[in-house]
N, C-alpha and C positions, 0 to 999 in steps of 0.2 A: 504494500500500500504506500503510494507516494502522496503525501498530504501537502499540497501547495498552499501558500498564504492566500487568505481571502482578500488581503489588501492589494495584491498584485494580480488583478484579474486578467489583464491582457497577457502578461507573461505566463500565467498559469494556463490560459487557453492555448497559447503557442506550444508550451511544453507538452500538454496533453495531446495535441495534434501530432507532434513529432514522436511521441512515445508509442502511440497505437500501432504504427507499422512495424515497430521493432520487437515488441513483446506480445506474446499471446495473451488474450484477455484474462485467462485463469492464472497466468504467471505474474502479472503486474497490473494493479489497478491504481487509479489516481482520483483525487478528490480535492475540492476547494471548500468543503463544508467545515464549519467550526470544529475544533478539537472535541473529541468525545462523541460526535454524532455518527461517525462511521463505526461499523462493527465487523471487522475482519475476524477470521477464525483464530483460535488460540495459537496456532503455529505461524501466524502472519508476522512478518518483520516490517516495521514501519520506517519510512524515511520522511522526515518532515522539514519544511522550510519555515521561515519566520512567520509567525501569526500572532495576533494580539492575544494577550492573556489577561485574565481578570479574576477577582475573587469569586465570581459566579461560576467559574469553570470547575468541573469535576475532573477526575483523572483523565488525562489526555492520551491514554495508552491505546485507544481504539477498541477497547473491550478486554475482558478478563484474559489474562495470560499473554497479551501482547507486550512488547518490550518498549519502555519509554525511551525516547531518542531526542537528539538536539532540537531545541526550539519548540518543543511541544510536550512539556512535562506537567500538564494539568495546571494546578495553581502554584506550581513551583516557580519561585522568583527567578527571573533570568538575569537579575542584576549581578554586577561584579563588585565585590567588596574590596576595600582598600585598607592596608595596614601601613601607616606612614610614621616612620621614626628614623632618626639618625641618617637621613639623607638631606642634602641641600634642598631648600624649598624651591629653588629655581629648577632643579631637575625633576622632582616629583610633580611640581605644578605644571611644567611644560608637558610632561608625558601624559598626565591625567587629562589636562585640558585639551590637548591635541586629539586624543582618542575619543573623549566624551563628545566633542562638538564636530568630529568628523562625520559627514553625512547627516548633520544635525541630530546626532545621537541615535540614528536609526540603524543600529547594528546589533545583532542578537547578543554578542559577547562584549559590548561596549561597557564602559563604566556606568553603573547604575547609581551608586552613591559612594561616598568616601568617608572612612573613619580617620579622624585626626585627634591628637591631644588638644584639649581646649585652648591652650596657650598658643597654638599654631594656626588657629582658624583665621584670625584677623590678618595675619601675614599672607595666608593662602588667598584670601579675598582680594587683598591689595595686589598681589602678583597676578591674579586672574584679570583684574581690571587694567593691567598693563599689557598682558600678552594677547588677550582675546581681541581688543581693538586693532592690534597690529596685524592679526591674521584676517579679521573680518571687519574692515573699517566702516562698512555700511551694511545695513540689513539687505539692501538690494544687490550686494556683491555677487558676481557670478560664481565665486568660490564657496558661497554658502548655500546649503541645500534647502529646498522646500519640504514641508511635511507631506507625506505620501498622499493623503486624501483629506477631505473636509471633516470626516468623522474623527480621524486622529487629531486633526488640528483643534477641533472643538474640545476633544477629551483632554488635551494638554492644557488648554486655557482654563478649563474647568478645574483641573487639578491644581493649577497655580492659585486660582481664586479660593479653592477649598483650603489650601495650606495657609493662605493669608488670613482667611476668616477664623482659622483655628489658632492664630497667634504666631505663626512662623514669620520669619523675616524673608521676604522675597526680594532679591537683589538682582539688578541688571548687571551683567558683566561687561557691557559696552554701552556707550551713549547712543541715543536715537530712539525711535519708536520701539515699544516692546513686541509688536507683531504687525504683520501686514496681511490682512485677510485676502486681498486680491491675488497675492503670490503664495499664500499659505506658508509664510515664513514667520517663525518665532525666534526672537533674539535669544542668545545664550543667557541663561539665568542660573543663579546660585540660590539655594534655599537653606536657611539656618533654622534649627529648632523645629523641624516638622514633626508633629506628633506621630506616634507609631500607628495610630488608626486613621491617619490622613490618606487621601487617595494616592499621593506620591509614594507612600511607604507600603501600600497594600498590593501593588502590582508592578509589573515591569513598566518603566517610564517610557522608553523608546522615543526619546525626544531630547531637545537641547536644554535639559533642566538637571542640575547637579545638586542634590541634597548633601550637606555636610553634617556628619554625626560626630559628636565628641565622645571620648572614652578616657578612663583613668587607669585601666589595667588591661593587659592582653587577654586575661581570662574573661573579662567582661565582653570583649569583642567576640571571642570564640563562642561563649555561651549564647550570646544573642543571635549570632549567625546560625548556629546549630539548632536553636529553638524555632527557627522559621523555615520557610521553604528553601530548598537547596539552590545555591547560586550555580549558574552555568560556568562561571569563571571566578578565579581568585587571583588578586594581584597584590601580593605583599611588597612593600617598599621598605627595605632595611638592609644594613650591612652586617647585622648580627645574624650569623648563620644558624645559631641555636634557636633564635626566636622564629626565624623563617621555617626551620624544620619543625618546630612545635606547631606552627599553623598548618603545615602540610599534613602532619600526623593527626591533628585533632579536628580540623574543619573538613566537612564533607562538601565537595564541590566538583565541578567539571574540570576543565583544563586550567593550568596555572602559568602565569608569566611573572617572574620575580624581578623587581626593580624596573618594570615597564608594564605595558598593557597591550593585549590583543595579539601579540606576536606569535604565541603558540598556535594560533589558528592557521597561520601561513606556513608552518613547518610541515612539509608534505611527508617527511619520514616518520612523523609521530602519528599515533593512532588518533583518528578523528572522533574523540569522545568528549562531547560537550554536556551531555546529560549527567547530572550529578549521580543519579541512581545507577545508571549504567556504568559510570566510572568506578563507583564503589563496588559494583558486583564483579567486574573483571579483575581477576587476580593472576599473579604469575604462578607458574608451575613450581618454582623453587620455594616460594614463600606465600602460601595461600592466604595468610592473614594480612598481607600487605596490599593495599589497594593500588591499582594501576591507573595512572592518568597522565596526560601530556603535561610536561613541565619544562618551561624555557627559562633560563637564567640570563638576564640581559646585563651587559656591561654598562655601567653608568658613565663611561667616558665617551660613549657615542653621542654625537651632536644631534639635537632635536631638530625636526623640520621647522622652517621659519614660520 
């Protein structure tokens, strides 16, 4: 079963047309229906592309016995969590902001929200307000992406309004209008103190909005991540190898990039395992108790894109 995104209807239609002459109907089926609406047999293996997720979704495994896969893990959060410590603010800020606002945040394994020590949040916001306008000087910049459709555009604006009404600080990362409905563009935003039950924290954001969350201990971050739906990616930023290893051992997630973001997805020699459930289920023959997942360690000396 190939489950295409319901947001990319034209691409899905083209894919389905090209798929039919190649595979027999009983060998491969395709669908653009919302997650959980299809019911393949228990032996079916699903391949899914990005689709919207929300708290109203039940298990997106296509039916009992089917295997959860990237981009469609029911109510599992597709966000990428951040562990930020002992790295220069310039490095971690550039990497997080570059990945977060790439394609206006519309990437499955992009940064969903970031965890920072409380004393570093103000510096991160100041740095964001320097680097984001340098990359996207205007909302109508051809380098800045529109939101995929009007439904998603309205959902993101509603999430910002909901956070603001609940007492969160909604900050623009660049000067200019906050959005343009004619082009479906939403300016990069940073949100502070968003409540746990706010819309931004209840589902995948999939847009140019970055909530910052503060923490006082690493155990707090680990416990809060593991208490919620599993992230598709984990991006620790630290030079302390013991603390990074501690995160890798205790946090259940999909792929990992250390001291950067997103790069594990582009490593073709690594297994393409983004579903946290699947990643934790696949084990090595040598050590069955050790979970197997893609992990890339990035050098902090590499220059960031302008």
